[in-house]
N, C-alpha and C positions, 0 to 999 in steps of 0.2 A: 466916197463912200459913206456918204450923208443922204439917205430919204426925200426925204423934208424941201432938199431941196432939188432933186429931179421931180418932185412934185411940180415946187415952185417953178423951175425952168418951161414943164410940160404941160403946167393946166394954161399956161397964157395965150394958146392957139384953142383952145374949147370954145370959145365965142367963134372963131372963124369953121373952127367943124361942125359945129350945130346950126351954123347957116347954109349948109352948103348939104345937110343930112334933110336940112325942113325945106331947102329950096331947091339942091339940084340931086338927088337921091342915083344920079348914075356920074356922080363925078367922087372922086377919091381924095384923100387928101391924106397929102405924102412932104416929108420934110427931106427937100432935096439936095441937099447940102450940111451934114449936120456929123458931132461927135462930140468927146469931151473937152474939144476948144476948137473954134474955126479959125486959128493964125495955129502956125508950126513952131511953138515954143522952148525945141529943142530938148524939151522935161521927159527923158529918158526913165528918170528915177522916180517918177510920181505918173508919167501917162503908162510908160511900156511896158510896168509889173500886175501880178495878180493882184493886187487890190482895183487893178481898170479893170480885169476884166467881168468883176463882180458887180462895179459900176455900170457897166456896158449891158451885163443881164435886166437890173436896177432898169435902167434907160429904156430899154426896148418894150420892156414884159409892161411898164407901168401906158409908154408909149403906146404898146396896141389894145390898152383898157380902155384906152380915149378914143380907138379909132380910128387913130392913124395907121395909115394900110404898107406906107412903105417907108425905110429910113435908107437915102441913099448914105452910106458913114465916108466921113472924107478919111484916103489915103495917101499913103505918098513914104517915099523909102528913107526920107530923114524922119518922119515923123514920129512923133514919141508915143503916139495912139496906135500908128497902123497895123493891122494883122499880122501881115510875113512882108518879110523883105526879098522879094522873087532877082534880085540884083546884085551884084557886087558894090557896096557902097562908106570908102573910105580904107579901113584898115578891115573889115570883116567881108564874111562870103552871105553868100543867100542865109537865112534862117527866119523862123518864126520866130513872132512875138508872142506875149502874155493874150496880150486881146482877141489872141484866133480865140481862143477858148470859151471864150466870153458868145460872140460869134456863131461858133459850133453849137455851144448850149441853146442857145436862142432857137434854131436851128432843126434844133431835135428836138424840143419841146413842140413847135411849129404843128411840124412833122408834114402831112399829107395829104391831110383831110380840110377841104375848104369850109369848112363849118367848125371854126373854130373864132372860139368868145377867151377874153380875157379880163376877169376880177379878183381886182386884189383884195385881200385879208387880212382885217386886223384882227393879231393875235393879243392882241390886251397890251397893257400897259406896263408890264413886266419883261417883255419881249419888245421894247418901243425900238432896237436897234436891227429888228429884224424884217423881212421885206415879202411881201407873200403872194403869191395869187394863186387862184383856180385856174386849172388850165377844161372849158369845155368844150367837149366835140359833138358837134349836132344835139345840143343844147344838153347834154351829159356829161353829169364831174369824170375827167379823165385823168389829169396829172395837177398834182403841187407844184408850188415853186416857193424853193426857201430861200433867200439871199442871207447871209447870217454878216453885216456892217460891223457889226462890234470889229474895229482891229487888234490885230495882234501879228507880234514878229516873232522871228527866231532868236531874236537878241532881247524880245522882253521880257524880265528878271523874271519873272513866274510862270507855271505851268499853264499851257491851253485851256482853259475853259470851257466844260459842256453846258449846256444849253438843253434843256427835253421840250419838245411841243406836240401838242398834243392834237388832235387830226382828227378830225372827223369824215367819215365815208358812205355810200349811199349801200342801204338796204344788199345785206347780201352777200357783199367784198367781204372776204377772208384772209385777203392778202394782198402785197402793195411790194412792189418793185422799188428798189431804194437805188437812186443812182447819184454819186459823190463826185463836185468839181472839188479838188485836193490841192494845196498848196503850202507852202511851206511857212506862207504866212504871206502879209501884205506887198509888203515890199519884192518876195520875190520874182527873179525873169525866167525859171526856168524851174526841171522838174514838176511839172504842174501834169494831173494828168487829168480825166474826164470817164467815170466811168472806167479806169484802171485804164486808159490807153491815153496815146499823145500823137501831137503831132512835130513832123521835123522836111526839113528843104533834102527832099536826093533828086540829083537829078533835074532840077528843076523844074517841080512839082512837089504838092503837099503831101509826104508820105506820113502812111499812119504805122504806128508802132503799139508793141503791147498785147494785154490782152483781156477781156473785156469783164469785167467784175464786177456785180452786181450783190445785193444786200437784200432779205427778205424781211418785210414788214411785218409781225402776224395783227389782224385785225380779230378786235371782239367786241362782240356788241354794236359798232358802228365806228370805235373808235378806239386809236393807236398811237401811241407816244413813238416817238422817234428823238434821237440822242447827237444833237451838232453840235462839234469843234467850234470854237471862236475861230474864223476867216473863211474854209469851207463851206458852199453853199451845199 
């Protein structure tokens, strides 16, 4: 849950990617085997929790802003960072893990438009624990992605604080839909929802449950203020 580390780890690929863009326009750049670690460290309490899903969103979004066109995420039945376990392992029946929500969020953000561009946004020094991105479709701003990386847990001895983010919108926009990824805290491994929905393993397949829940953010003169709590995006 450290945006500076995400930037440092992915920026090392920029020279190779720039070389391809200059010399081989028809060759795309992808990361063929990647995730929060390249080995199975069995650290479920770190890699298989809500904070890991936030890290994954930031990792994928920043990578896309560098024109990395595909990420093949390492998955394994005993890997802490895997999105789901489709078969019984040890004493556990098949189940969904927290990192899956990071994958679902990014898939929803990208959508089906092939002309998607990602641009990192600097929210200023006061929100240094935030990571933010503008999502453009056919060169027009379509979405914002805001990731609050300020760690908070249900056992933390102070109330979850609020943060207010000021967002700019194109002329003519009067309202925006807000969809939140919500968990009890960075170490939570269950009871996570994305826009009111959750996923579980039913009869060997991913099943969706819950009801869609979105908020409406009013925009006035091209500006809106969004309240975000520590940990949820």
